[in-house]
ChimeraX commands (.cxc) that place a marker at each C-alpha (Angstrom):
marker #1 position -0.26,12.41,-17.13 radius 0.5
marker #1 position -1.24,11.02,-13.71 radius 0.5
marker #1 position 0.87,11.34,-10.57 radius 0.5
marker #1 position 1.41,7.94,-8.13 radius 0.5
marker #1 position -0.80,9.74,-5.65 radius 0.5
marker #1 position -3.57,9.83,-8.31 radius 0.5
marker #1 position -2.98,6.42,-9.35 radius 0.5
marker #1 position -2.82,5.18,-5.64 radius 0.5
marker #1 position -6.00,6.99,-5.00 radius 0.5
marker #1 position -7.72,5.37,-7.50 radius 0.5
marker #1 position -7.68,2.15,-6.33 radius 0.5
marker #1 position -10.43,0.55,-4.50 radius 0.5
marker #1 position -9.73,1.09,-0.51 radius 0.5
marker #1 position -10.36,-2.87,-0.14 radius 0.5
marker #1 position -7.74,-3.80,-2.36 radius 0.5
marker #1 position -5.66,-1.90,-0.29 radius 0.5
marker #1 position -6.42,-3.58,2.46 radius 0.5
marker #1 position -6.01,-7.00,1.24 radius 0.5
marker #1 position -2.90,-6.32,0.05 radius 0.5
marker #1 position -1.64,-4.85,3.36 radius 0.5
marker #1 position -2.76,-7.52,4.91 radius 0.5
marker #1 position -0.94,-10.14,2.85 radius 0.5
marker #1 position 2.22,-8.31,2.69 radius 0.5
marker #1 position 1.77,-7.63,6.63 radius 0.5
marker #1 position 1.62,-11.44,7.46 radius 0.5
marker #1 position 4.72,-12.26,4.74 radius 0.5
marker #1 position 6.63,-9.66,6.74 radius 0.5
marker #1 position 5.88,-10.89,10.44 radius 0.5
marker #1 position 6.68,-14.56,9.22 radius 0.5
marker #1 position 10.24,-14.78,8.75 radius 0.5
marker #1 position 11.97,-14.89,12.68 radius 0.5
marker #1 position 15.53,-14.08,11.27 radius 0.5
marker #1 position 14.97,-10.31,9.71 radius 0.5
marker #1 position 15.47,-7.18,11.85 radius 0.5
marker #1 position 12.64,-4.57,12.43 radius 0.5
marker #1 position 14.35,-2.89,9.39 radius 0.5
marker #1 position 14.26,-5.86,7.53 radius 0.5
marker #1 position 10.62,-6.51,7.99 radius 0.5
marker #1 position 9.33,-2.89,7.18 radius 0.5
marker #1 position 11.19,-3.69,3.59 radius 0.5
marker #1 position 10.17,-6.64,3.02 radius 0.5
marker #1 position 6.11,-5.35,3.66 radius 0.5
marker #1 position 6.95,-2.23,1.26 radius 0.5
marker #1 position 8.39,-4.59,-0.99 radius 0.5
marker #1 position 5.31,-6.84,-1.25 radius 0.5
marker #1 position 2.60,-3.83,-0.96 radius 0.5
marker #1 position 4.50,-2.32,-4.41 radius 0.5
marker #1 position 4.75,-5.55,-6.35 radius 0.5
marker #1 position 0.68,-6.41,-5.78 radius 0.5
marker #1 position -0.05,-2.57,-6.48 radius 0.5
marker #1 position 2.45,-2.30,-9.54 radius 0.5
marker #1 position 1.65,-5.60,-11.12 radius 0.5
marker #1 position -1.95,-6.62,-10.21 radius 0.5
marker #1 position -3.82,-5.55,-12.88 radius 0.5
marker #1 position -1.56,-6.00,-15.65 radius 0.5
marker #1 position -0.74,-9.54,-14.66 radius 0.5
marker #1 position -4.47,-10.42,-14.33 radius 0.5
marker #1 position -4.68,-8.36,-18.05 radius 0.5
marker #1 position -2.38,-10.64,-19.79 radius 0.5
marker #1 position -3.91,-13.51,-18.04 radius 0.5
marker #1 position -7.18,-12.87,-19.56 radius 0.5
marker #1 position -8.65,-13.11,-15.72 radius 0.5
marker #1 position -11.96,-11.41,-14.72 radius 0.5
marker #1 position -12.50,-8.81,-12.19 radius 0.5
marker #1 position -13.21,-11.30,-9.66 radius 0.5
marker #1 position -9.61,-12.52,-9.39 radius 0.5
marker #1 position -8.21,-9.30,-8.48 radius 0.5
marker #1 position -8.25,-9.84,-4.70 radius 0.5
marker #1 position -6.55,-12.93,-5.02 radius 0.5
marker #1 position -3.90,-12.00,-7.38 radius 0.5
marker #1 position -3.20,-9.24,-5.63 radius 0.5
marker #1 position -2.56,-11.29,-2.00 radius 0.5
marker #1 position -0.45,-13.44,-4.40 radius 0.5
marker #1 position 1.30,-10.77,-5.87 radius 0.5
marker #1 position 2.03,-9.08,-1.99 radius 0.5
marker #1 position 3.03,-12.55,-0.88 radius 0.5
marker #1 position 5.62,-13.27,-4.04 radius 0.5
marker #1 position 7.25,-10.13,-3.89 radius 0.5
marker #1 position 8.06,-10.27,0.04 radius 0.5
marker #1 position 9.44,-13.75,-0.93 radius 0.5
marker #1 position 11.26,-11.95,-3.32 radius 0.5
marker #1 position 12.73,-9.25,-0.79 radius 0.5
marker #1 position 13.34,-12.09,1.66 radius 0.5
marker #1 position 15.79,-14.04,-0.66 radius 0.5
marker #1 position 17.58,-10.96,-1.85 radius 0.5
marker #1 position 18.08,-10.09,1.78 radius 0.5
marker #1 position 19.62,-13.19,2.72 radius 0.5
marker #1 position 21.34,-13.27,-0.34 radius 0.5
marker #1 position 22.94,-10.17,0.19 radius 0.5
marker #1 position 24.54,-11.40,3.50 radius 0.5
marker #1 position 26.92,-13.67,1.77 radius 0.5
marker #1 position 26.53,-13.13,-1.70 radius 0.5
marker #1 position 29.52,-14.72,-3.26 radius 0.5
marker #1 position 28.17,-18.04,-1.38 radius 0.5
marker #1 position 24.66,-17.42,-2.52 radius 0.5
marker #1 position 26.30,-17.20,-6.22 radius 0.5
marker #1 position 27.71,-19.89,-5.83 radius 0.5
marker #1 position 24.74,-22.20,-4.85 radius 0.5
marker #1 position 22.84,-20.20,-7.60 radius 0.5
marker #1 position 25.37,-21.14,-10.30 radius 0.5
marker #1 position 25.92,-25.15,-9.16 radius 0.5
marker #1 position 22.08,-25.39,-9.35 radius 0.5
marker #1 position 21.97,-23.93,-12.65 radius 0.5
marker #1 position 24.72,-26.13,-13.41 radius 0.5
marker #1 position 22.59,-29.08,-12.23 radius 0.5
marker #1 position 25.21,-30.34,-9.49 radius 0.5
marker #1 position 23.55,-31.41,-6.25 radius 0.5
marker #1 position 24.30,-29.36,-2.66 radius 0.5
marker #1 position 26.50,-31.74,-0.79 radius 0.5
marker link #1:1,2 radius 0.2
marker link #1:2,3 radius 0.2
marker link #1:3,4 radius 0.2
marker link #1:4,5 radius 0.2
marker link #1:5,6 radius 0.2
marker link #1:6,7 radius 0.2
marker link #1:7,8 radius 0.2
marker link #1:8,9 radius 0.2
marker link #1:9,10 radius 0.2
marker link #1:10,11 radius 0.2
marker link #1:11,12 radius 0.2
marker link #1:12,13 radius 0.2
marker link #1:13,14 radius 0.2
marker link #1:14,15 radius 0.2
marker link #1:15,16 radius 0.2
marker link #1:16,17 radius 0.2
marker link #1:17,18 radius 0.2
marker link #1:18,19 radius 0.2
marker link #1:19,20 radius 0.2
marker link #1:20,21 radius 0.2
marker link #1:21,22 radius 0.2
marker link #1:22,23 radius 0.2
marker link #1:23,24 radius 0.2
marker link #1:24,25 radius 0.2
marker link #1:25,26 radius 0.2
marker link #1:26,27 radius 0.2
marker link #1:27,28 radius 0.2
marker link #1:28,29 radius 0.2
marker link #1:29,30 radius 0.2
marker link #1:30,31 radius 0.2
marker link #1:31,32 radius 0.2
marker link #1:32,33 radius 0.2
marker link #1:33,34 radius 0.2
marker link #1:34,35 radius 0.2
marker link #1:35,36 radius 0.2
marker link #1:36,37 radius 0.2
marker link #1:37,38 radius 0.2
marker link #1:38,39 radius 0.2
marker link #1:39,40 radius 0.2
marker link #1:40,41 radius 0.2
marker link #1:41,42 radius 0.2
marker link #1:42,43 radius 0.2
marker link #1:43,44 radius 0.2
marker link #1:44,45 radius 0.2
marker link #1:45,46 radius 0.2
marker link #1:46,47 radius 0.2
marker link #1:47,48 radius 0.2
marker link #1:48,49 radius 0.2
marker link #1:49,50 radius 0.2
marker link #1:50,51 radius 0.2
marker link #1:51,52 radius 0.2
marker link #1:52,53 radius 0.2
marker link #1:53,54 radius 0.2
marker link #1:54,55 radius 0.2
marker link #1:55,56 radius 0.2
marker link #1:56,57 radius 0.2
marker link #1:57,58 radius 0.2
marker link #1:58,59 radius 0.2
marker link #1:59,60 radius 0.2
marker link #1:60,61 radius 0.2
marker link #1:61,62 radius 0.2
marker link #1:62,63 radius 0.2
marker link #1:63,64 radius 0.2
marker link #1:64,65 radius 0.2
marker link #1:65,66 radius 0.2
marker link #1:66,67 radius 0.2
marker link #1:67,68 radius 0.2
marker link #1:68,69 radius 0.2
marker link #1:69,70 radius 0.2
marker link #1:70,71 radius 0.2
marker link #1:71,72 radius 0.2
marker link #1:72,73 radius 0.2
marker link #1:73,74 radius 0.2
marker link #1:74,75 radius 0.2
marker link #1:75,76 radius 0.2
marker link #1:76,77 radius 0.2
marker link #1:77,78 radius 0.2
marker link #1:78,79 radius 0.2
marker link #1:79,80 radius 0.2
marker link #1:80,81 radius 0.2
marker link #1:81,82 radius 0.2
marker link #1:82,83 radius 0.2
marker link #1:83,84 radius 0.2
marker link #1:84,85 radius 0.2
marker link #1:85,86 radius 0.2
marker link #1:86,87 radius 0.2
marker link #1:87,88 radius 0.2
marker link #1:88,89 radius 0.2
marker link #1:89,90 radius 0.2
marker link #1:90,91 radius 0.2
marker link #1:91,92 radius 0.2
marker link #1:92,93 radius 0.2
marker link #1:93,94 radius 0.2
marker link #1:94,95 radius 0.2
marker link #1:95,96 radius 0.2
marker link #1:96,97 radius 0.2
marker link #1:97,98 radius 0.2
marker link #1:98,99 radius 0.2
marker link #1:99,100 radius 0.2
marker link #1:100,101 radius 0.2
marker link #1:101,102 radius 0.2
marker link #1:102,103 radius 0.2
marker link #1:103,104 radius 0.2
marker link #1:104,105 radius 0.2
marker link #1:105,106 radius 0.2
marker link #1:106,107 radius 0.2
marker link #1:107,108 radius 0.2
marker link #1:108,109 radius 0.2
view
């Protein structure tokens, strides 16, 4: 069984660079996050793209030329999910209420 280090080193360096750039841009965008939160969103975006990039590309039957674009999109998506969770965790009851109201079709008025 391959170790995580072997798996990481088998990735092309250019793909890792694209993922790191997109995750960095995503971590720098929100102005209301602390440095710790920015680092956390970078790491989550980076790992989402590294872990789910190839399996998702294969499931969608995309050619190898889509690999870098898919990696960038997944890095930003993972970062967005991390920011949502961080913001929701600041007020979990209020966030849960908003999500339930949205699910039930009630407006946020």
